[in-house]
DSSP file (Angstrom, degrees, kcal/mol; ACC not computed):
  #  RESIDUE AA STRUCTURE BP1 BP2  ACC     N-H-->O    O-->H-N    N-H-->O    O-->H-N    TCO  KAPPA ALPHA  PHI   PSI    X-CA   Y-CA   Z-CA
    1    1 A L     >        0   0    0      0, 0.0     4,-2.1     0, 0.0     5,-0.2   0.000 360.0 360.0 360.0 -35.2   28.3  -16.1   36.9
    2    2 A L  H  >  +     0   0    0      1,-0.2     4,-2.5     2,-0.2     5,-0.2   0.892 360.0  53.4 -63.1 -40.9   25.9  -13.2   36.8
    3    3 A P  H  > S+     0   0    0      0, 0.0     4,-1.6     0, 0.0    -1,-0.2   0.889 109.4  49.8 -61.8 -35.8   28.0  -11.0   39.2
    4    4 A L  H  > S+     0   0    0      2,-0.2     4,-0.7     1,-0.2    -2,-0.2   0.908 110.9  48.8 -67.0 -40.9   31.0  -11.5   37.0
    5    5 A A  H >< S+     0   0    0     -4,-2.1     3,-0.8     1,-0.2     4,-0.4   0.882 109.0  53.6 -65.2 -37.5   29.0  -10.5   33.9
    6    6 A A  H >< S+     0   0    0     -4,-2.5     3,-1.4     1,-0.2    -1,-0.2   0.845 100.7  60.8 -65.7 -32.7   27.7   -7.5   35.8
    7    7 A M  H >< S+     0   0    0     -4,-1.6     3,-1.7     1,-0.3     4,-0.3   0.756  89.8  70.6 -66.0 -22.9   31.2   -6.4   36.6
    8    8 A S  G X< S+     0   0    0     -3,-0.8     3,-1.3    -4,-0.7     4,-0.5   0.758  84.6  69.4 -66.5 -21.6   31.9   -6.2   32.8
    9    9 A E  G <  S+     0   0    0     -3,-1.4    -1,-0.3    -4,-0.4     3,-0.3   0.672  88.4  65.1 -69.1 -15.5   29.7   -3.1   32.8
   10   10 A L  G <> S+     0   0    0     -3,-1.7     4,-1.6    -4,-0.2    -1,-0.3   0.654  85.0  75.1 -78.4 -15.6   32.3   -1.2   34.7
   11   11 A A  H <> S+     0   0    0     -3,-1.3     4,-2.8    -4,-0.3     5,-0.3   0.898  88.0  56.7 -66.7 -41.7   34.8   -1.5   31.8
   12   12 A G  H  > S+     0   0    0     -4,-0.5     4,-2.3    -3,-0.3     5,-0.2   0.950 111.1  40.0 -58.8 -55.0   33.2    1.2   29.7
   13   13 A P  H  > S+     0   0    0      0, 0.0     4,-2.3     0, 0.0    -1,-0.2   0.868 115.8  53.1 -63.0 -34.7   33.3    4.1   32.2
   14   14 A A  H  X S+     0   0    0     -4,-1.6     4,-2.3     2,-0.2    -2,-0.2   0.921 110.7  45.9 -66.7 -42.4   36.8    3.0   33.3
   15   15 A I  H  X S+     0   0    0     -4,-2.8     4,-2.6     2,-0.2     5,-0.2   0.899 112.0  52.1 -65.7 -40.2   38.1    3.0   29.8
   16   16 A A  H  X S+     0   0    0     -4,-2.3     4,-2.4    -5,-0.3    -2,-0.2   0.908 110.8  47.8 -62.4 -41.6   36.5    6.3   29.1
   17   17 A A  H  X S+     0   0    0     -4,-2.3     4,-2.4     2,-0.2    -2,-0.2   0.912 112.1  48.8 -66.2 -42.7   38.1    7.8   32.2
   18   18 A L  H  X S+     0   0    0     -4,-2.3     4,-1.5     2,-0.2    -2,-0.2   0.916 113.4  47.1 -63.3 -42.5   41.5    6.4   31.3
   19   19 A A  H  X S+     0   0    0     -4,-2.6     4,-0.9     2,-0.2    -2,-0.2   0.913 113.1  48.2 -66.5 -42.1   41.3    7.8   27.8
   20   20 A A  H  < S+     0   0    0     -4,-2.4     3,-0.5     1,-0.2    -2,-0.2   0.894 112.3  48.8 -66.7 -38.9   40.2   11.2   28.9
   21   21 A N  H  < S+     0   0    0     -4,-2.4    -1,-0.2     1,-0.2    -2,-0.2   0.767 107.9  54.7 -72.6 -24.1   42.9   11.4   31.5
   22   22 A A  H  < S+     0   0    0     -4,-1.5    -1,-0.2    -5,-0.2    -2,-0.2   0.694  99.6  78.3 -80.1 -18.3   45.5   10.4   29.0
   23   23 A A  S  < S-     0   0    0     -4,-0.9     5,-0.1    -3,-0.5    -3,-0.0  -0.497  92.8 -97.1 -88.6 159.0   44.5   13.2   26.7
   24   24 A D    >   -     0   0    0     -2,-0.2     3,-1.0     1,-0.1     4,-0.5  -0.273  38.3-107.0 -65.3 160.6   45.4   16.9   27.0
   25   25 A D  G >  S+     0   0    0      1,-0.3     3,-0.7     2,-0.2     4,-0.3   0.853 119.5  53.2 -59.5 -35.2   42.8   19.2   28.7
   26   26 A D  G 3  S+     0   0    0      1,-0.2    -1,-0.3     2,-0.1     4,-0.2   0.690 112.8  42.5 -75.5 -17.9   41.9   20.7   25.3
   27   27 A S  G <> S+     0   0    0     -3,-1.0     4,-2.2     1,-0.1    -1,-0.2   0.293  79.9 100.0-114.2  10.7   41.2   17.4   23.6
   28   28 A Q  H <> S+     0   0    0     -3,-0.7     4,-2.4    -4,-0.5     5,-0.2   0.890  84.9  51.2 -64.9 -37.9   39.3   15.5   26.2
   29   29 A G  H  > S+     0   0    0     -4,-0.3     4,-2.4     2,-0.2    -1,-0.2   0.893 109.0  51.1 -64.4 -39.1   36.0   16.3   24.5
   30   30 A L  H  > S+     0   0    0      2,-0.2     4,-2.6    -4,-0.2    -2,-0.2   0.921 110.2  49.3 -62.7 -44.0   37.3   15.1   21.2
   31   31 A V  H  X S+     0   0    0     -4,-2.2     4,-2.4     1,-0.2    -2,-0.2   0.926 112.2  47.5 -61.9 -45.4   38.4   11.8   22.8
   32   32 A Q  H  X S+     0   0    0     -4,-2.4     4,-2.3     1,-0.2    -1,-0.2   0.886 112.0  50.9 -64.3 -38.2   35.0   11.3   24.5
   33   33 A G  H  X S+     0   0    0     -4,-2.4     4,-2.3     2,-0.2    -2,-0.2   0.910 110.3  48.3 -65.1 -42.7   33.3   12.1   21.2
   34   34 A V  H  X S+     0   0    0     -4,-2.6     4,-2.5     2,-0.2    -2,-0.2   0.909 112.0  49.8 -64.0 -41.7   35.4    9.6   19.3
   35   35 A M  H  X S+     0   0    0     -4,-2.4     4,-2.1     1,-0.2    -2,-0.2   0.898 110.9  49.3 -65.4 -38.8   34.8    6.9   21.9
   36   36 A A  H  X S+     0   0    0     -4,-2.3     4,-2.1     2,-0.2    -1,-0.2   0.895 111.4  49.9 -65.9 -39.0   31.0    7.6   21.8
   37   37 A A  H  X S+     0   0    0     -4,-2.3     4,-2.4     2,-0.2    -2,-0.2   0.917 110.9  48.5 -65.5 -43.1   31.1    7.3   18.0
   38   38 A L  H  X S+     0   0    0     -4,-2.5     4,-2.4     1,-0.2    -1,-0.2   0.883 110.0  52.6 -64.2 -37.6   33.0    4.1   18.0
   39   39 A H  H  X S+     0   0    0     -4,-2.1     4,-2.1    -5,-0.2    -1,-0.2   0.910 109.8  48.7 -63.0 -41.6   30.6    2.7   20.6
   40   40 A A  H  X S+     0   0    0     -4,-2.1     4,-1.3     2,-0.2    -2,-0.2   0.908 111.1  49.3 -65.5 -42.4   27.6    3.6   18.4
   41   41 A V  H  X S+     0   0    0     -4,-2.4     4,-3.1     1,-0.2     3,-0.3   0.915 112.2  48.7 -63.2 -42.4   29.2    2.0   15.3
   42   42 A A  H  X S+     0   0    0     -4,-2.4     4,-2.4     1,-0.2    -1,-0.2   0.863 106.9  56.2 -65.6 -35.1   29.9   -1.2   17.3
   43   43 A A  H  < S+     0   0    0     -4,-2.1    -1,-0.2    -5,-0.2    -2,-0.2   0.794 115.5  38.2 -67.3 -26.9   26.3   -1.2   18.6
   44   44 A V  H  X S+     0   0    0     -4,-1.3     4,-0.9    -3,-0.3    -2,-0.2   0.900 123.2  38.1 -86.7 -48.0   25.1   -1.2   15.0
   45   45 A L  H  X S+     0   0    0     -4,-3.1     4,-3.0     1,-0.2     5,-0.3   0.829 104.2  69.0 -76.8 -32.2   27.7   -3.5   13.4
   46   46 A G  H  X S+     0   0    0     -4,-2.4     4,-2.7    -5,-0.3     5,-0.3   0.944 102.5  41.6 -54.7 -57.4   28.1   -6.0   16.2
   47   47 A P  H  > S+     0   0    0      0, 0.0     4,-1.8     0, 0.0     5,-0.2   0.879 116.4  50.8 -60.7 -35.9   24.6   -7.6   16.0
   48   48 A L  H  X S+     0   0    0     -4,-0.9     4,-1.9     2,-0.2    -2,-0.2   0.952 115.1  41.0 -65.1 -48.4   24.8   -7.7   12.2
   49   49 A V  H  X S+     0   0    0     -4,-3.0     4,-2.5     1,-0.2     5,-0.2   0.937 118.1  44.6 -66.9 -47.7   28.2   -9.3   12.0
   50   50 A F  H  X S+     0   0    0     -4,-2.7     4,-2.3    -5,-0.3    -1,-0.2   0.828 112.4  51.4 -73.1 -29.8   27.7  -11.8   14.8
   51   51 A T  H  X S+     0   0    0     -4,-1.8     4,-2.5    -5,-0.3    -1,-0.2   0.898 111.0  49.6 -67.6 -40.1   24.2  -12.8   13.6
   52   52 A F  H  X S+     0   0    0     -4,-1.9     4,-2.6    -5,-0.2    -2,-0.2   0.929 112.0  47.7 -62.3 -45.4   25.6  -13.4   10.1
   53   53 A V  H  X S+     0   0    0     -4,-2.5     4,-1.7     1,-0.2    -2,-0.2   0.923 111.7  50.2 -63.1 -43.7   28.5  -15.5   11.5
   54   54 A F  H  X S+     0   0    0     -4,-2.3     4,-0.7     1,-0.2    -1,-0.2   0.920 111.9  48.3 -60.1 -43.4   26.0  -17.5   13.7
   55   55 A N  H >X S+     0   0    0     -4,-2.5     4,-1.5     1,-0.2     3,-0.9   0.911 108.9  53.0 -63.2 -43.0   23.8  -18.1   10.6
   56   56 A R  H 3< S+     0   0    0     -4,-2.6    -1,-0.2     1,-0.2    -2,-0.2   0.829 114.6  41.3 -63.8 -31.5   26.7  -19.2    8.4
   57   57 A F  H 3< S+     0   0    0     -4,-1.7     9,-2.2    -5,-0.2    -1,-0.2   0.430 120.7  40.0 -99.3   1.2   27.9  -21.8   10.9
   58   58 A T  H << S+     0   0    0     -3,-0.9    -2,-0.2    -4,-0.7    -3,-0.1   0.468  88.2 100.1-125.6  -4.2   24.5  -23.2   12.0
   59   59 A N  S >< S-     0   0    0     -4,-1.5     3,-1.4    -5,-0.1    -3,-0.0  -0.248  86.3-100.9 -79.3 174.8   22.4  -23.4    8.7
   60   60 A E  T 3  S+     0   0    0      1,-0.3    -1,-0.1     5,-0.0    -4,-0.0   0.780 120.1  53.2 -66.5 -27.9   21.9  -26.6    6.8
   61   61 A D  T 3  S+     0   0    0      3,-0.0    -1,-0.3     2,-0.0     2,-0.2   0.422  78.7 124.3 -88.4   1.9   24.6  -25.7    4.2
   62   62 A A    <   -     0   0    0     -3,-1.4     3,-0.2     1,-0.2    -5,-0.1  -0.418  53.5-152.5 -66.8 130.7   27.3  -25.1    6.7
   63   63 A G  S    S+     0   0    0      1,-0.3     2,-0.4    -2,-0.2    -1,-0.2   0.819  89.6  32.8 -70.3 -29.5   30.4  -27.2    6.1
   64   64 A L  S    S-     0   0    0      2,-0.1     2,-0.9    -3,-0.0    -1,-0.3  -0.981  79.3-142.5-130.7 118.4   31.2  -27.0    9.8
   65   65 A Y        +     0   0    0     -2,-0.4    -7,-0.2    -3,-0.2    -8,-0.1  -0.714  39.9 150.6 -82.3 110.2   28.4  -26.9   12.4
   66   66 A L    >   +     0   0    0     -9,-2.2     3,-1.8    -2,-0.9    -9,-0.1  -0.699  22.0 177.8-144.9  85.4   29.8  -24.5   15.1
   67   67 A P  T 3  S+     0   0    0      0, 0.0     4,-0.2     0, 0.0    -1,-0.1   0.690  82.7  62.6 -66.3 -15.7   27.2  -22.6   17.0
   68   68 A G  T >>  +     0   0    0      1,-0.2     4,-1.9     2,-0.1     3,-0.6   0.320  69.7 108.5 -88.3   8.8   29.9  -21.0   19.1
   69   69 A A  H <> S+     0   0    0     -3,-1.8     4,-2.7     1,-0.2     5,-0.2   0.855  72.9  55.5 -57.3 -39.5   31.5  -19.3   16.1
   70   70 A P  H 3> S+     0   0    0      0, 0.0     4,-2.2     0, 0.0    -1,-0.2   0.888 108.8  48.8 -61.7 -35.2   30.5  -15.8   17.1
   71   71 A F  H <> S+     0   0    0     -3,-0.6     4,-2.3     2,-0.2    -2,-0.2   0.877 110.8  50.0 -70.4 -37.1   32.2  -16.3   20.5
   72   72 A I  H  X S+     0   0    0     -4,-1.9     4,-2.4     2,-0.2    -1,-0.2   0.915 110.8  49.9 -65.6 -42.4   35.3  -17.5   18.8
   73   73 A L  H  X S+     0   0    0     -4,-2.7     4,-2.4     2,-0.2    -2,-0.2   0.914 110.3  50.3 -61.6 -42.8   35.3  -14.5   16.5
   74   74 A A  H  X S+     0   0    0     -4,-2.2     4,-2.2     1,-0.2    -2,-0.2   0.905 110.7  49.4 -62.1 -41.5   34.9  -12.2   19.5
   75   75 A A  H  X S+     0   0    0     -4,-2.3     4,-2.3     2,-0.2    -2,-0.2   0.903 111.0  49.4 -64.6 -41.0   37.8  -13.9   21.2
   76   76 A L  H  X S+     0   0    0     -4,-2.4     4,-2.0     2,-0.2    -2,-0.2   0.882 109.6  51.9 -65.1 -37.7   40.0  -13.5   18.1
   77   77 A M  H  X S+     0   0    0     -4,-2.4     4,-1.6     2,-0.2    -2,-0.2   0.906 110.4  48.6 -64.8 -40.6   39.0   -9.8   17.8
   78   78 A L  H  X S+     0   0    0     -4,-2.2     4,-1.1     1,-0.2    -2,-0.2   0.905 111.1  49.8 -65.3 -40.9   40.0   -9.3   21.4
   79   79 A L  H  < S+     0   0    0     -4,-2.3    -1,-0.2     1,-0.2    -2,-0.2   0.861 108.8  53.8 -65.0 -34.5   43.3  -11.1   20.9
   80   80 A A  H  < S+     0   0    0     -4,-2.0    -1,-0.2     1,-0.2    -2,-0.2   0.845 111.9  43.3 -69.0 -33.4   44.0   -8.9   17.8
   81   81 A I  H  X S+     0   0    0     -4,-1.6     4,-2.0     1,-0.2    -1,-0.2   0.606  94.7  83.0 -88.6 -11.6   43.5   -5.7   19.7
   82   82 A L  H  X S+     0   0    0     -4,-1.1     4,-2.5     1,-0.2     5,-0.2   0.927  87.3  50.0 -61.9 -49.2   45.5   -6.7   22.8
   83   83 A P  H  > S+     0   0    0      0, 0.0     4,-2.4     0, 0.0    -1,-0.2   0.928 113.5  44.9 -60.2 -44.8   49.0   -5.9   21.4
   84   84 A P  H  > S+     0   0    0      0, 0.0     4,-2.4     0, 0.0    -2,-0.2   0.884 113.2  52.1 -64.9 -33.5   48.1   -2.4   20.3
   85   85 A A  H  X S+     0   0    0     -4,-2.0     4,-2.0     2,-0.2    -3,-0.2   0.911 110.9  46.6 -66.6 -41.1   46.3   -1.8   23.6
   86   86 A I  H  X S+     0   0    0     -4,-2.5     4,-1.4     2,-0.2    -1,-0.2   0.917 113.0  49.7 -65.8 -42.8   49.3   -2.9   25.6
   87   87 A A  H  X S+     0   0    0     -4,-2.4     4,-0.6    -5,-0.2    -2,-0.2   0.899 111.7  48.7 -62.7 -40.2   51.6   -0.7   23.5
   88   88 A A  H >< S+     0   0    0     -4,-2.4     3,-0.7     1,-0.2     4,-0.3   0.866 107.9  54.2 -68.7 -35.1   49.3    2.3   23.9
   89   89 A S  H >< S+     0   0    0     -4,-2.0     3,-0.7     1,-0.2    -1,-0.2   0.796 104.4  55.2 -70.9 -25.5   49.1    1.8   27.6
   90   90 A R  H 3< S+     0   0    0     -4,-1.4    -1,-0.2     1,-0.2    -2,-0.2   0.674 100.0  61.7 -77.9 -16.5   52.9    1.8   27.9
   91   91 A K  T << S+     0   0    0     -3,-0.7    -1,-0.2    -4,-0.6    -2,-0.2   0.484  75.1 119.2 -88.4  -3.1   53.1    5.2   26.2
   92   92 A T    <   -     0   0    0     -3,-0.7   -70,-0.1    -4,-0.3    -3,-0.0  -0.356  60.0-142.1 -66.8 144.6   51.0    7.1   28.8
   93   93 A K  S    S+     0   0    0      1,-0.2    -1,-0.1   -71,-0.2   -71,-0.1   0.909  75.1   1.0 -74.7 -44.9   52.9    9.9   30.5
   94   94 A E  S    S-     0   0    0      6,-0.0    -1,-0.2   -72,-0.0     3,-0.1  -0.948  86.5 -84.7-142.9 159.8   51.6    9.5   34.1
   95   95 A P    >   -     0   0    0      0, 0.0     3,-1.0     0, 0.0     4,-0.1  -0.304  57.6 -94.6 -63.8 151.5   49.3    7.2   35.9
   96   96 A P  G >  S+     0   0    0      0, 0.0     3,-1.4     0, 0.0   -78,-0.1  -0.305 104.9  19.1 -66.2 152.1   45.6    8.1   35.8
   97   97 A F  G 3  S-     0   0    0      1,-0.3     3,-0.1   -80,-0.1   -79,-0.0   0.672 124.5 -76.5  63.1  22.0   44.1   10.2   38.5
   98   98 A G  G <  S+     0   0    0     -3,-1.0    -1,-0.3     1,-0.2     2,-0.0   0.628  91.7 142.0  71.3  13.3   47.4   11.5   39.7
   99   99 A G    <   -     0   0    0     -3,-1.4     2,-0.3     1,-0.1    -1,-0.2  -0.177  46.9-119.3 -78.9 177.2   48.3    8.2   41.5
  100  100 A S              0   0    0     -6,-0.1    -1,-0.1    -3,-0.1    -6,-0.0  -0.857 360.0 360.0-117.9 155.9   51.7    6.6   41.6
  101  101 A I              0   0    0     -2,-0.3    -1,-0.1    -6,-0.0    -2,-0.0   0.436 360.0 360.0 -93.3 360.0   52.8    3.2   40.4
């Protein structure tokens, strides 16, 4: 399981490369800056939100005891972003790195 989890670390640089290659030469820095800013916001808000969700579903007053609630929320967030991500990937002009499909 650990090797699979380690492979997830490859996603960030790969996404950054795809986004930069999809942008014009003049706007690649802007794209990288926006992605870095979003990463920073997620690094701050993620622990706050998921800790709050975990607390709400595991404390004594919880109507439903569900310690896996943060994972369910993360899965729902991924499912919500999947359709726009697929739509955006279909709008790219050419394959990344000059390859062919």
